[in-house]
mmCIF file of the N, C-alpha and C atoms, coordinates in Angstrom:
data_MODEL
# 
_entry.id   MODEL 
# 
loop_
_atom_site.group_PDB 
_atom_site.id 
_atom_site.type_symbol 
_atom_site.label_atom_id 
_atom_site.label_alt_id 
_atom_site.label_comp_id 
_atom_site.label_asym_id 
_atom_site.label_entity_id 
_atom_site.label_seq_id 
_atom_site.pdbx_PDB_ins_code 
_atom_site.Cartn_x 
_atom_site.Cartn_y 
_atom_site.Cartn_z 
_atom_site.occupancy 
_atom_site.B_iso_or_equiv 
_atom_site.pdbx_formal_charge 
_atom_site.auth_seq_id 
_atom_site.auth_comp_id 
_atom_site.auth_asym_id 
_atom_site.auth_atom_id 
_atom_site.pdbx_PDB_model_num 
ATOM 1   N N  . MET A 1 1  ? 95.249  73.287  107.265 1.00 0.00 ? 1  MET A N  1 
ATOM 2   C CA . MET A 1 1  ? 95.277  74.375  108.235 1.00 0.00 ? 1  MET A CA 1 
ATOM 3   C C  . MET A 1 1  ? 93.916  74.470  108.922 1.00 0.00 ? 1  MET A C  1 
ATOM 4   N N  . LEU A 1 2  ? 93.964  74.786  110.192 1.00 0.00 ? 2  LEU A N  1 
ATOM 5   C CA . LEU A 1 2  ? 92.724  75.048  110.922 1.00 0.00 ? 2  LEU A CA 1 
ATOM 6   C C  . LEU A 1 2  ? 92.117  76.345  110.393 1.00 0.00 ? 2  LEU A C  1 
ATOM 7   N N  . GLU A 1 3  ? 90.823  76.374  110.267 1.00 0.00 ? 3  GLU A N  1 
ATOM 8   C CA . GLU A 1 3  ? 90.152  77.592  109.829 1.00 0.00 ? 3  GLU A CA 1 
ATOM 9   C C  . GLU A 1 3  ? 89.561  78.345  110.997 1.00 0.00 ? 3  GLU A C  1 
ATOM 10  N N  . GLU A 1 4  ? 89.511  77.680  112.150 1.00 0.00 ? 4  GLU A N  1 
ATOM 11  C CA . GLU A 1 4  ? 88.935  78.299  113.328 1.00 0.00 ? 4  GLU A CA 1 
ATOM 12  C C  . GLU A 1 4  ? 89.614  77.721  114.558 1.00 0.00 ? 4  GLU A C  1 
ATOM 13  N N  . ALA A 1 5  ? 89.795  78.564  115.547 1.00 0.00 ? 5  ALA A N  1 
ATOM 14  C CA . ALA A 1 5  ? 90.370  78.114  116.816 1.00 0.00 ? 5  ALA A CA 1 
ATOM 15  C C  . ALA A 1 5  ? 89.810  78.994  117.916 1.00 0.00 ? 5  ALA A C  1 
ATOM 16  N N  . ARG A 1 6  ? 89.788  78.462  119.103 1.00 0.00 ? 6  ARG A N  1 
ATOM 17  C CA . ARG A 1 6  ? 89.353  79.246  120.265 1.00 0.00 ? 6  ARG A CA 1 
ATOM 18  C C  . ARG A 1 6  ? 90.551  79.530  121.134 1.00 0.00 ? 6  ARG A C  1 
ATOM 19  N N  . THR A 1 7  ? 90.557  80.722  121.685 1.00 0.00 ? 7  THR A N  1 
ATOM 20  C CA . THR A 1 7  ? 91.620  81.125  122.608 1.00 0.00 ? 7  THR A CA 1 
ATOM 21  C C  . THR A 1 7  ? 91.016  82.116  123.580 1.00 0.00 ? 7  THR A C  1 
ATOM 22  N N  . ARG A 1 8  ? 91.736  82.437  124.618 1.00 0.00 ? 8  ARG A N  1 
ATOM 23  C CA . ARG A 1 8  ? 91.234  83.390  125.616 1.00 0.00 ? 8  ARG A CA 1 
ATOM 24  C C  . ARG A 1 8  ? 92.104  84.637  125.640 1.00 0.00 ? 8  ARG A C  1 
ATOM 25  N N  . VAL A 1 9  ? 91.476  85.731  125.997 1.00 0.00 ? 9  VAL A N  1 
ATOM 26  C CA . VAL A 1 9  ? 92.187  86.986  126.184 1.00 0.00 ? 9  VAL A CA 1 
ATOM 27  C C  . VAL A 1 9  ? 92.687  86.990  127.628 1.00 0.00 ? 9  VAL A C  1 
ATOM 28  N N  . ASN A 1 10 ? 93.998  87.236  127.806 1.00 0.00 ? 10 ASN A N  1 
ATOM 29  C CA . ASN A 1 10 ? 94.510  87.229  129.177 1.00 0.00 ? 10 ASN A CA 1 
ATOM 30  C C  . ASN A 1 10 ? 94.294  88.590  129.841 1.00 0.00 ? 10 ASN A C  1 
ATOM 31  N N  . GLU A 1 11 ? 94.758  88.719  131.084 1.00 0.00 ? 11 GLU A N  1 
ATOM 32  C CA . GLU A 1 11 ? 94.509  89.946  131.858 1.00 0.00 ? 11 GLU A CA 1 
ATOM 33  C C  . GLU A 1 11 ? 95.160  91.186  131.247 1.00 0.00 ? 11 GLU A C  1 
ATOM 34  N N  . ASN A 1 12 ? 96.165  90.985  130.396 1.00 0.00 ? 12 ASN A N  1 
ATOM 35  C CA . ASN A 1 12 ? 96.810  92.118  129.736 1.00 0.00 ? 12 ASN A CA 1 
ATOM 36  C C  . ASN A 1 12 ? 96.217  92.413  128.359 1.00 0.00 ? 12 ASN A C  1 
ATOM 37  N N  . GLY A 1 13 ? 95.145  91.697  128.016 1.00 0.00 ? 13 GLY A N  1 
ATOM 38  C CA . GLY A 1 13 ? 94.508  91.901  126.723 1.00 0.00 ? 13 GLY A CA 1 
ATOM 39  C C  . GLY A 1 13 ? 95.198  91.157  125.594 1.00 0.00 ? 13 GLY A C  1 
ATOM 40  N N  . ARG A 1 14 ? 96.081  90.239  125.920 1.00 0.00 ? 14 ARG A N  1 
ATOM 41  C CA . ARG A 1 14 ? 96.825  89.500  124.905 1.00 0.00 ? 14 ARG A CA 1 
ATOM 42  C C  . ARG A 1 14 ? 96.076  88.243  124.465 1.00 0.00 ? 14 ARG A C  1 
ATOM 43  N N  . VAL A 1 15 ? 96.276  87.921  123.191 1.00 0.00 ? 15 VAL A N  1 
ATOM 44  C CA . VAL A 1 15 ? 95.688  86.729  122.596 1.00 0.00 ? 15 VAL A CA 1 
ATOM 45  C C  . VAL A 1 15 ? 96.814  85.981  121.890 1.00 0.00 ? 15 VAL A C  1 
ATOM 46  N N  . VAL A 1 16 ? 96.858  84.679  122.043 1.00 0.00 ? 16 VAL A N  1 
ATOM 47  C CA . VAL A 1 16 ? 97.858  83.865  121.358 1.00 0.00 ? 16 VAL A CA 1 
ATOM 48  C C  . VAL A 1 16 ? 97.292  83.445  120.004 1.00 0.00 ? 16 VAL A C  1 
ATOM 49  N N  . ILE A 1 17 ? 98.053  83.702  118.943 1.00 0.00 ? 17 ILE A N  1 
ATOM 50  C CA . ILE A 1 17 ? 97.675  83.250  117.608 1.00 0.00 ? 17 ILE A CA 1 
ATOM 51  C C  . ILE A 1 17 ? 98.262  81.850  117.446 1.00 0.00 ? 17 ILE A C  1 
ATOM 52  N N  . PRO A 1 18 ? 97.429  80.850  117.206 1.00 0.00 ? 18 PRO A N  1 
ATOM 53  C CA . PRO A 1 18 ? 97.940  79.485  117.079 1.00 0.00 ? 18 PRO A CA 1 
ATOM 54  C C  . PRO A 1 18 ? 99.038  79.380  116.012 1.00 0.00 ? 18 PRO A C  1 
ATOM 55  N N  . SER A 1 19 ? 100.001 78.514  116.246 1.00 0.00 ? 19 SER A N  1 
ATOM 56  C CA . SER A 1 19 ? 101.154 78.387  115.352 1.00 0.00 ? 19 SER A CA 1 
ATOM 57  C C  . SER A 1 19 ? 100.741 78.045  113.916 1.00 0.00 ? 19 SER A C  1 
ATOM 58  N N  . SER A 1 20 ? 99.704  77.221  113.743 1.00 0.00 ? 20 SER A N  1 
ATOM 59  C CA . SER A 1 20 ? 99.278  76.876  112.382 1.00 0.00 ? 20 SER A CA 1 
ATOM 60  C C  . SER A 1 20 ? 98.765  78.111  111.638 1.00 0.00 ? 20 SER A C  1 
ATOM 61  N N  . PHE A 1 21 ? 98.123  79.028  112.362 1.00 0.00 ? 21 PHE A N  1 
ATOM 62  C CA . PHE A 1 21 ? 97.642  80.272  111.752 1.00 0.00 ? 21 PHE A CA 1 
ATOM 63  C C  . PHE A 1 21 ? 98.830  81.157  111.393 1.00 0.00 ? 21 PHE A C  1 
ATOM 64  N N  . ARG A 1 22 ? 99.773  81.286  112.328 1.00 0.00 ? 22 ARG A N  1 
ATOM 65  C CA . ARG A 1 22 ? 100.965 82.114  112.069 1.00 0.00 ? 22 ARG A CA 1 
ATOM 66  C C  . ARG A 1 22 ? 101.729 81.580  110.864 1.00 0.00 ? 22 ARG A C  1 
ATOM 67  N N  . LYS A 1 23 ? 101.883 80.268  110.814 1.00 0.00 ? 23 LYS A N  1 
ATOM 68  C CA . LYS A 1 23 ? 102.607 79.659  109.700 1.00 0.00 ? 23 LYS A CA 1 
ATOM 69  C C  . LYS A 1 23 ? 101.888 79.916  108.380 1.00 0.00 ? 23 LYS A C  1 
ATOM 70  N N  . ALA A 1 24 ? 100.582 79.748  108.358 1.00 0.00 ? 24 ALA A N  1 
ATOM 71  C CA . ALA A 1 24 ? 99.801  79.956  107.139 1.00 0.00 ? 24 ALA A CA 1 
ATOM 72  C C  . ALA A 1 24 ? 99.897  81.397  106.643 1.00 0.00 ? 24 ALA A C  1 
ATOM 73  N N  . LEU A 1 25 ? 100.008 82.341  107.575 1.00 0.00 ? 25 LEU A N  1 
ATOM 74  C CA . LEU A 1 25 ? 100.083 83.760  107.214 1.00 0.00 ? 25 LEU A CA 1 
ATOM 75  C C  . LEU A 1 25 ? 101.508 84.266  107.095 1.00 0.00 ? 25 LEU A C  1 
ATOM 76  N N  . GLY A 1 26 ? 102.473 83.398  107.392 1.00 0.00 ? 26 GLY A N  1 
ATOM 77  C CA . GLY A 1 26 ? 103.876 83.810  107.297 1.00 0.00 ? 26 GLY A CA 1 
ATOM 78  C C  . GLY A 1 26 ? 104.283 84.763  108.400 1.00 0.00 ? 26 GLY A C  1 
ATOM 79  N N  . ILE A 1 27 ? 103.639 84.687  109.543 1.00 0.00 ? 27 ILE A N  1 
ATOM 80  C CA . ILE A 1 27 ? 103.957 85.569  110.668 1.00 0.00 ? 27 ILE A CA 1 
ATOM 81  C C  . ILE A 1 27 ? 105.081 84.939  111.480 1.00 0.00 ? 27 ILE A C  1 
ATOM 82  N N  . GLU A 1 28 ? 106.171 85.677  111.644 1.00 0.00 ? 28 GLU A N  1 
ATOM 83  C CA . GLU A 1 28 ? 107.339 85.218  112.397 1.00 0.00 ? 28 GLU A CA 1 
ATOM 84  C C  . GLU A 1 28 ? 107.438 85.993  113.706 1.00 0.00 ? 28 GLU A C  1 
ATOM 85  N N  . VAL A 1 29 ? 108.232 85.460  114.633 1.00 0.00 ? 29 VAL A N  1 
ATOM 86  C CA . VAL A 1 29 ? 108.468 86.131  115.909 1.00 0.00 ? 29 VAL A CA 1 
ATOM 87  C C  . VAL A 1 29 ? 109.016 87.529  115.639 1.00 0.00 ? 29 VAL A C  1 
ATOM 88  N N  . GLY A 1 30 ? 108.432 88.522  116.273 1.00 0.00 ? 30 GLY A N  1 
ATOM 89  C CA . GLY A 1 30 ? 108.882 89.904  116.122 1.00 0.00 ? 30 GLY A CA 1 
ATOM 90  C C  . GLY A 1 30 ? 108.210 90.657  114.993 1.00 0.00 ? 30 GLY A C  1 
ATOM 91  N N  . ASP A 1 31 ? 107.453 89.962  114.132 1.00 0.00 ? 31 ASP A N  1 
ATOM 92  C CA . ASP A 1 31 ? 106.761 90.647  113.035 1.00 0.00 ? 31 ASP A CA 1 
ATOM 93  C C  . ASP A 1 31 ? 105.695 91.579  113.594 1.00 0.00 ? 31 ASP A C  1 
ATOM 94  N N  . GLU A 1 32 ? 105.487 92.666  112.898 1.00 0.00 ? 32 GLU A N  1 
ATOM 95  C CA . GLU A 1 32 ? 104.410 93.588  113.233 1.00 0.00 ? 32 GLU A CA 1 
ATOM 96  C C  . GLU A 1 32 ? 103.154 93.114  112.517 1.00 0.00 ? 32 GLU A C  1 
ATOM 97  N N  . VAL A 1 33 ? 102.046 93.103  113.216 1.00 0.00 ? 33 VAL A N  1 
ATOM 98  C CA . VAL A 1 33 ? 100.775 92.732  112.602 1.00 0.00 ? 33 VAL A CA 1 
ATOM 99  C C  . VAL A 1 33 ? 99.864  93.946  112.576 1.00 0.00 ? 33 VAL A C  1 
ATOM 100 N N  . VAL A 1 34 ? 98.922  93.918  111.645 1.00 0.00 ? 34 VAL A N  1 
ATOM 101 C CA . VAL A 1 34 ? 97.965  95.000  111.481 1.00 0.00 ? 34 VAL A CA 1 
ATOM 102 C C  . VAL A 1 34 ? 96.606  94.478  111.937 1.00 0.00 ? 34 VAL A C  1 
ATOM 103 N N  . LEU A 1 35 ? 95.982  95.197  112.859 1.00 0.00 ? 35 LEU A N  1 
ATOM 104 C CA . LEU A 1 35 ? 94.656  94.833  113.359 1.00 0.00 ? 35 LEU A CA 1 
ATOM 105 C C  . LEU A 1 35 ? 93.637  95.801  112.783 1.00 0.00 ? 35 LEU A C  1 
ATOM 106 N N  . ARG A 1 36 ? 92.500  95.260  112.360 1.00 0.00 ? 36 ARG A N  1 
ATOM 107 C CA . ARG A 1 36 ? 91.456  96.110  111.791 1.00 0.00 ? 36 ARG A CA 1 
ATOM 108 C C  . ARG A 1 36 ? 90.102  95.561  112.222 1.00 0.00 ? 36 ARG A C  1 
ATOM 109 N N  . ILE A 1 37 ? 89.230  96.455  112.618 1.00 0.00 ? 37 ILE A N  1 
ATOM 110 C CA . ILE A 1 37 ? 87.856  96.059  112.916 1.00 0.00 ? 37 ILE A CA 1 
ATOM 111 C C  . ILE A 1 37 ? 87.066  96.197  111.632 1.00 0.00 ? 37 ILE A C  1 
ATOM 112 N N  . GLU A 1 38 ? 86.430  95.108  111.232 1.00 0.00 ? 38 GLU A N  1 
ATOM 113 C CA . GLU A 1 38 ? 85.620  95.097  110.026 1.00 0.00 ? 38 GLU A CA 1 
ATOM 114 C C  . GLU A 1 38 ? 84.240  94.578  110.416 1.00 0.00 ? 38 GLU A C  1 
ATOM 115 N N  . GLY A 1 39 ? 83.293  95.483  110.455 1.00 0.00 ? 39 GLY A N  1 
ATOM 116 C CA . GLY A 1 39 ? 81.967  95.120  110.961 1.00 0.00 ? 39 GLY A CA 1 
ATOM 117 C C  . GLY A 1 39 ? 82.092  94.790  112.438 1.00 0.00 ? 39 GLY A C  1 
ATOM 118 N N  . ASP A 1 40 ? 81.725  93.573  112.791 1.00 0.00 ? 40 ASP A N  1 
ATOM 119 C CA . ASP A 1 40 ? 81.856  93.158  114.190 1.00 0.00 ? 40 ASP A CA 1 
ATOM 120 C C  . ASP A 1 40 ? 82.967  92.123  114.365 1.00 0.00 ? 40 ASP A C  1 
ATOM 121 N N  . GLU A 1 41 ? 83.960  92.140  113.442 1.00 0.00 ? 41 GLU A N  1 
ATOM 122 C CA . GLU A 1 41 ? 85.061  91.188  113.488 1.00 0.00 ? 41 GLU A CA 1 
ATOM 123 C C  . GLU A 1 41 ? 86.398  91.901  113.611 1.00 0.00 ? 41 GLU A C  1 
ATOM 124 N N  . LEU A 1 42 ? 87.336  91.227  114.249 1.00 0.00 ? 42 LEU A N  1 
ATOM 125 C CA . LEU A 1 42 ? 88.713  91.700  114.325 1.00 0.00 ? 42 LEU A CA 1 
ATOM 126 C C  . LEU A 1 42 ? 89.517  90.928  113.294 1.00 0.00 ? 42 LEU A C  1 
ATOM 127 N N  . ARG A 1 43 ? 90.173  91.641  112.402 1.00 0.00 ? 43 ARG A N  1 
ATOM 128 C CA . ARG A 1 43 ? 90.986  90.999  111.372 1.00 0.00 ? 43 ARG A CA 1 
ATOM 129 C C  . ARG A 1 43 ? 92.451  91.270  111.660 1.00 0.00 ? 43 ARG A C  1 
ATOM 130 N N  . ILE A 1 44 ? 93.267  90.250  111.501 1.00 0.00 ? 44 ILE A N  1 
ATOM 131 C CA . ILE A 1 44 ? 94.700  90.355  111.751 1.00 0.00 ? 44 ILE A CA 1 
ATOM 132 C C  . ILE A 1 44 ? 95.435  89.957  110.478 1.00 0.00 ? 44 ILE A C  1 
ATOM 133 N N  . THR A 1 45 ? 96.360  90.784  110.048 1.00 0.00 ? 45 THR A N  1 
ATOM 134 C CA . THR A 1 45 ? 97.187  90.492  108.890 1.00 0.00 ? 45 THR A CA 1 
ATOM 135 C C  . THR A 1 45 ? 98.549  91.135  109.101 1.00 0.00 ? 45 THR A C  1 
ATOM 136 N N  . THR A 1 46 ? 99.415  91.021  108.120 1.00 0.00 ? 46 THR A N  1 
ATOM 137 C CA . THR A 1 46 ? 100.720 91.672  108.191 1.00 0.00 ? 46 THR A CA 1 
ATOM 138 C C  . THR A 1 46 ? 100.775 92.781  107.147 1.00 0.00 ? 46 THR A C  1 
ATOM 139 N N  . GLN A 1 47 ? 101.682 93.702  107.335 1.00 0.00 ? 47 GLN A N  1 
ATOM 140 C CA . GLN A 1 47 ? 101.847 94.779  106.366 1.00 0.00 ? 47 GLN A CA 1 
ATOM 141 C C  . GLN A 1 47 ? 102.270 94.192  105.023 1.00 0.00 ? 47 GLN A C  1 
ATOM 142 N N  . GLN A 1 48 ? 103.125 93.174  105.058 1.00 0.00 ? 48 GLN A N  1 
ATOM 143 C CA . GLN A 1 48 ? 103.576 92.539  103.814 1.00 0.00 ? 48 GLN A CA 1 
ATOM 144 C C  . GLN A 1 48 ? 102.396 91.943  103.041 1.00 0.00 ? 48 GLN A C  1 
ATOM 145 N N  . ARG A 1 49 ? 101.477 91.300  103.749 1.00 0.00 ? 49 ARG A N  1 
ATOM 146 C CA . ARG A 1 49 ? 100.298 90.737  103.091 1.00 0.00 ? 49 ARG A CA 1 
ATOM 147 C C  . ARG A 1 49 ? 99.441  91.839  102.476 1.00 0.00 ? 49 ARG A C  1 
ATOM 148 N N  . ARG A 1 50 ? 99.328  92.963  103.166 1.00 0.00 ? 50 ARG A N  1 
ATOM 149 C CA . ARG A 1 50 ? 98.540  94.082  102.628 1.00 0.00 ? 50 ARG A CA 1 
ATOM 150 C C  . ARG A 1 50 ? 99.179  94.630  101.360 1.00 0.00 ? 50 ARG A C  1 
ATOM 151 N N  . ILE A 1 51 ? 100.505 94.708  101.356 1.00 0.00 ? 51 ILE A N  1 
ATOM 152 C CA . ILE A 1 51 ? 101.229 95.184  100.169 1.00 0.00 ? 51 ILE A CA 1 
ATOM 153 C C  . ILE A 1 51 ? 101.007 94.222  99.009  1.00 0.00 ? 51 ILE A C  1 
ATOM 154 N N  . GLN A 1 52 ? 101.123 92.919  99.279  1.00 0.00 ? 52 GLN A N  1 
ATOM 155 C CA . GLN A 1 52 ? 100.920 91.919  98.234  1.00 0.00 ? 52 GLN A CA 1 
ATOM 156 C C  . GLN A 1 52 ? 99.501  92.006  97.654  1.00 0.00 ? 52 GLN A C  1 
ATOM 157 N N  . LYS A 1 53 ? 98.528  92.210  98.524  1.00 0.00 ? 53 LYS A N  1 
ATOM 158 C CA . LYS A 1 53 ? 97.136  92.330  98.074  1.00 0.00 ? 53 LYS A CA 1 
ATOM 159 C C  . LYS A 1 53 ? 96.966  93.566  97.181  1.00 0.00 ? 53 LYS A C  1 
ATOM 160 N N  . ALA A 1 54 ? 97.561  94.679  97.570  1.00 0.00 ? 54 ALA A N  1 
ATOM 161 C CA . ALA A 1 54 ? 97.483  95.908  96.763  1.00 0.00 ? 54 ALA A CA 1 
ATOM 162 C C  . ALA A 1 54 ? 98.176  95.713  95.418  1.00 0.00 ? 54 ALA A C  1 
ATOM 163 N N  . GLN A 1 55 ? 99.310  95.003  95.412  1.00 0.00 ? 55 GLN A N  1 
ATOM 164 C CA . GLN A 1 55 ? 100.014 94.745  94.159  1.00 0.00 ? 55 GLN A CA 1 
ATOM 165 C C  . GLN A 1 55 ? 99.170  93.875  93.221  1.00 0.00 ? 55 GLN A C  1 
ATOM 166 N N  . ARG A 1 56 ? 98.503  92.870  93.770  1.00 0.00 ? 56 ARG A N  1 
ATOM 167 C CA . ARG A 1 56 ? 97.632  92.024  92.940  1.00 0.00 ? 56 ARG A CA 1 
ATOM 168 C C  . ARG A 1 56 ? 96.503  92.857  92.333  1.00 0.00 ? 56 ARG A C  1 
ATOM 169 N N  . ARG A 1 57 ? 95.933  93.743  93.134  1.00 0.00 ? 57 ARG A N  1 
ATOM 170 C CA . ARG A 1 57 ? 94.851  94.604  92.631  1.00 0.00 ? 57 ARG A CA 1 
ATOM 171 C C  . ARG A 1 57 ? 95.363  95.524  91.519  1.00 0.00 ? 57 ARG A C  1 
ATOM 172 N N  . ALA A 1 58 ? 96.537  96.106  91.733  1.00 0.00 ? 58 ALA A N  1 
ATOM 173 C CA . ALA A 1 58 ? 97.102  97.026  90.745  1.00 0.00 ? 58 ALA A CA 1 
ATOM 174 C C  . ALA A 1 58 ? 97.417  96.306  89.438  1.00 0.00 ? 58 ALA A C  1 
ATOM 175 N N  . ARG A 1 59 ? 97.911  95.075  89.522  1.00 0.00 ? 59 ARG A N  1 
ATOM 176 C CA . ARG A 1 59 ? 98.246  94.308  88.323  1.00 0.00 ? 59 ARG A CA 1 
ATOM 177 C C  . ARG A 1 59 ? 97.038  94.075  87.418  1.00 0.00 ? 59 ARG A C  1 
ATOM 178 N N  . GLN A 1 60 ? 95.858  94.073  87.991  1.00 0.00 ? 60 GLN A N  1 
ATOM 179 C CA . GLN A 1 60 ? 94.646  93.875  87.193  1.00 0.00 ? 60 GLN A CA 1 
ATOM 180 C C  . GLN A 1 60 ? 94.401  95.050  86.237  1.00 0.00 ? 60 GLN A C  1 
ATOM 181 N N  . HIS A 1 61 ? 95.001  96.200  86.536  1.00 0.00 ? 61 HIS A N  1 
ATOM 182 C CA . HIS A 1 61 ? 94.736  97.418  85.766  1.00 0.00 ? 61 HIS A CA 1 
ATOM 183 C C  . HIS A 1 61 ? 95.943  97.919  84.985  1.00 0.00 ? 61 HIS A C  1 
ATOM 184 N N  . VAL A 1 62 ? 97.037  97.162  85.016  1.00 0.00 ? 62 VAL A N  1 
ATOM 185 C CA . VAL A 1 62 ? 98.263  97.582  84.336  1.00 0.00 ? 62 VAL A CA 1 
ATOM 186 C C  . VAL A 1 62 ? 98.621  96.515  83.304  1.00 0.00 ? 62 VAL A C  1 
ATOM 187 N N  . LYS A 1 63 ? 98.934  96.969  82.090  1.00 0.00 ? 63 LYS A N  1 
ATOM 188 C CA . LYS A 1 63 ? 99.305  96.023  81.036  1.00 0.00 ? 63 LYS A CA 1 
ATOM 189 C C  . LYS A 1 63 ? 100.598 95.309  81.404  1.00 0.00 ? 63 LYS A C  1 
ATOM 190 N N  . ARG A 1 64 ? 100.685 94.045  81.045  1.00 0.00 ? 64 ARG A N  1 
ATOM 191 C CA . ARG A 1 64 ? 101.873 93.233  81.302  1.00 0.00 ? 64 ARG A CA 1 
ATOM 192 C C  . ARG A 1 64 ? 103.083 93.893  80.634  1.00 0.00 ? 64 ARG A C  1 
ATOM 193 N N  . GLY A 1 65 ? 104.174 93.959  81.360  1.00 0.00 ? 65 GLY A N  1 
ATOM 194 C CA . GLY A 1 65 ? 105.395 94.560  80.834  1.00 0.00 ? 65 GLY A CA 1 
ATOM 195 C C  . GLY A 1 65 ? 105.501 96.058  81.066  1.00 0.00 ? 65 GLY A C  1 
ATOM 196 N N  . THR A 1 66 ? 104.455 96.667  81.603  1.00 0.00 ? 66 THR A N  1 
ATOM 197 C CA . THR A 1 66 ? 104.465 98.098  81.881  1.00 0.00 ? 66 THR A CA 1 
ATOM 198 C C  . THR A 1 66 ? 105.143 98.348  83.225  1.00 0.00 ? 66 THR A C  1 
ATOM 199 N N  . SER A 1 67 ? 106.060 99.299  83.253  1.00 0.00 ? 67 SER A N  1 
ATOM 200 C CA . SER A 1 67 ? 106.730 99.661  84.497  1.00 0.00 ? 67 SER A CA 1 
ATOM 201 C C  . SER A 1 67 ? 106.142 100.971 85.012  1.00 0.00 ? 67 SER A C  1 
ATOM 202 N N  . LEU A 1 68 ? 105.403 100.887 86.098  1.00 0.00 ? 68 LEU A N  1 
ATOM 203 C CA . LEU A 1 68 ? 104.829 102.098 86.678  1.00 0.00 ? 68 LEU A CA 1 
ATOM 204 C C  . LEU A 1 68 ? 105.920 103.024 87.192  1.00 0.00 ? 68 LEU A C  1 
ATOM 205 N N  . VAL A 1 69 ? 107.010 102.456 87.650  1.00 0.00 ? 69 VAL A N  1 
ATOM 206 C CA . VAL A 1 69 ? 108.137 103.270 88.132  1.00 0.00 ? 69 VAL A CA 1 
ATOM 207 C C  . VAL A 1 69 ? 108.696 104.093 86.980  1.00 0.00 ? 69 VAL A C  1 
ATOM 208 N N  . ASN A 1 70 ? 108.930 103.453 85.837  1.00 0.00 ? 70 ASN A N  1 
ATOM 209 C CA . ASN A 1 70 ? 109.462 104.185 84.685  1.00 0.00 ? 70 ASN A CA 1 
ATOM 210 C C  . ASN A 1 70 ? 108.493 105.255 84.207  1.00 0.00 ? 70 ASN A C  1 
ATOM 211 N N  . GLU A 1 71 ? 107.202 104.956 84.231  1.00 0.00 ? 71 GLU A N  1 
ATOM 212 C CA . GLU A 1 71 ? 106.207 105.949 83.836  1.00 0.00 ? 71 GLU A CA 1 
ATOM 213 C C  . GLU A 1 71 ? 106.209 107.138 84.790  1.00 0.00 ? 71 GLU A C  1 
ATOM 214 N N  . LEU A 1 72 ? 106.304 106.864 86.079  1.00 0.00 ? 72 LEU A N  1 
ATOM 215 C CA . LEU A 1 72 ? 106.344 107.940 87.063  1.00 0.00 ? 72 LEU A CA 1 
ATOM 216 C C  . LEU A 1 72 ? 107.596 108.795 86.882  1.00 0.00 ? 72 LEU A C  1 
ATOM 217 N N  . LEU A 1 73 ? 108.741 108.146 86.702  1.00 0.00 ? 73 LEU A N  1 
ATOM 218 C CA . LEU A 1 73 ? 109.987 108.906 86.498  1.00 0.00 ? 73 LEU A CA 1 
ATOM 219 C C  . LEU A 1 73 ? 109.902 109.778 85.250  1.00 0.00 ? 73 LEU A C  1 
ATOM 220 N N  . ALA A 1 74 ? 109.334 109.245 84.175  1.00 0.00 ? 74 ALA A N  1 
ATOM 221 C CA . ALA A 1 74 ? 109.192 110.025 82.942  1.00 0.00 ? 74 ALA A CA 1 
ATOM 222 C C  . ALA A 1 74 ? 108.294 111.230 83.177  1.00 0.00 ? 74 ALA A C  1 
ATOM 223 N N  . GLU A 1 75 ? 107.194 111.030 83.904  1.00 0.00 ? 75 GLU A N  1 
ATOM 224 C CA . GLU A 1 75 ? 106.290 112.137 84.210  1.00 0.00 ? 75 GLU A CA 1 
ATOM 225 C C  . GLU A 1 75 ? 106.994 113.192 85.050  1.00 0.00 ? 75 GLU A C  1 
ATOM 226 N N  . ARG A 1 76 ? 107.793 112.759 86.033  1.00 0.00 ? 76 ARG A N  1 
ATOM 227 C CA . ARG A 1 76 ? 108.498 113.712 86.902  1.00 0.00 ? 76 ARG A CA 1 
ATOM 228 C C  . ARG A 1 76 ? 109.543 114.494 86.113  1.00 0.00 ? 76 ARG A C  1 
ATOM 229 N N  . ARG A 1 77 ? 110.243 113.801 85.231  1.00 0.00 ? 77 ARG A N  1 
ATOM 230 C CA . ARG A 1 77 ? 111.256 114.500 84.401  1.00 0.00 ? 77 ARG A CA 1 
ATOM 231 C C  . ARG A 1 77 ? 110.583 115.546 83.503  1.00 0.00 ? 77 ARG A C  1 
ATOM 232 N N  . GLU A 1 78 ? 109.463 115.163 82.928  1.00 0.00 ? 78 GLU A N  1 
ATOM 233 C CA . GLU A 1 78 ? 108.728 116.081 82.061  1.00 0.00 ? 78 GLU A CA 1 
ATOM 234 C C  . GLU A 1 78 ? 108.238 117.291 82.861  1.00 0.00 ? 78 GLU A C  1 
ATOM 235 N N  . ALA A 1 79 ? 107.740 117.055 84.054  1.00 0.00 ? 79 ALA A N  1 
ATOM 236 C CA . ALA A 1 79 ? 107.266 118.150 84.899  1.00 0.00 ? 79 ALA A CA 1 
ATOM 237 C C  . ALA A 1 79 ? 108.431 119.047 85.324  1.00 0.00 ? 79 ALA A C  1 
ATOM 238 N N  . ALA A 1 80 ? 109.590 118.446 85.577  1.00 0.00 ? 80 ALA A N  1 
ATOM 239 C CA . ALA A 1 80 ? 110.763 119.232 85.997  1.00 0.00 ? 80 ALA A CA 1 
ATOM 240 C C  . ALA A 1 80 ? 111.254 120.151 84.885  1.00 0.00 ? 80 ALA A C  1 
ATOM 241 N N  . LYS A 1 81 ? 111.061 119.755 83.638  1.00 0.00 ? 81 LYS A N  1 
ATOM 242 C CA . LYS A 1 81 ? 111.467 120.602 82.514  1.00 0.00 ? 81 LYS A CA 1 
ATOM 243 C C  . LYS A 1 81 ? 110.715 121.923 82.508  1.00 0.00 ? 81 LYS A C  1 
ATOM 244 N N  . GLY A 1 82 ? 109.478 121.877 82.968  1.00 0.00 ? 82 GLY A N  1 
ATOM 245 C CA . GLY A 1 82 ? 108.640 123.067 82.954  1.00 0.00 ? 82 GLY A CA 1 
ATOM 246 C C  . GLY A 1 82 ? 108.875 123.990 84.150  1.00 0.00 ? 82 GLY A C  1 
ATOM 247 N N  . GLU A 1 83 ? 109.704 123.581 85.071  1.00 0.00 ? 83 GLU A N  1 
ATOM 248 C CA . GLU A 1 83 ? 109.931 124.402 86.268  1.00 0.00 ? 83 GLU A CA 1 
ATOM 249 C C  . GLU A 1 83 ? 111.003 125.421 86.075  1.00 0.00 ? 83 GLU A C  1 
# 
């Protein structure tokens, strides 16, 4: 995969993302992308990639086999008993 490419901004402010970049990031026609300014750089990603990154981070702090959904449901049921 190319790690760098040059492109131009057209009169409407549009930029073409090279196909090799789109393929590497799993970006398909019609997908929504997320733009973020980080320092003096523009970063482009997808919401799905952001979710995957958050899940990887969360897995570092959760024991294997633990279901956060089940824990949350148990907490909600316990809280509902007190209402």
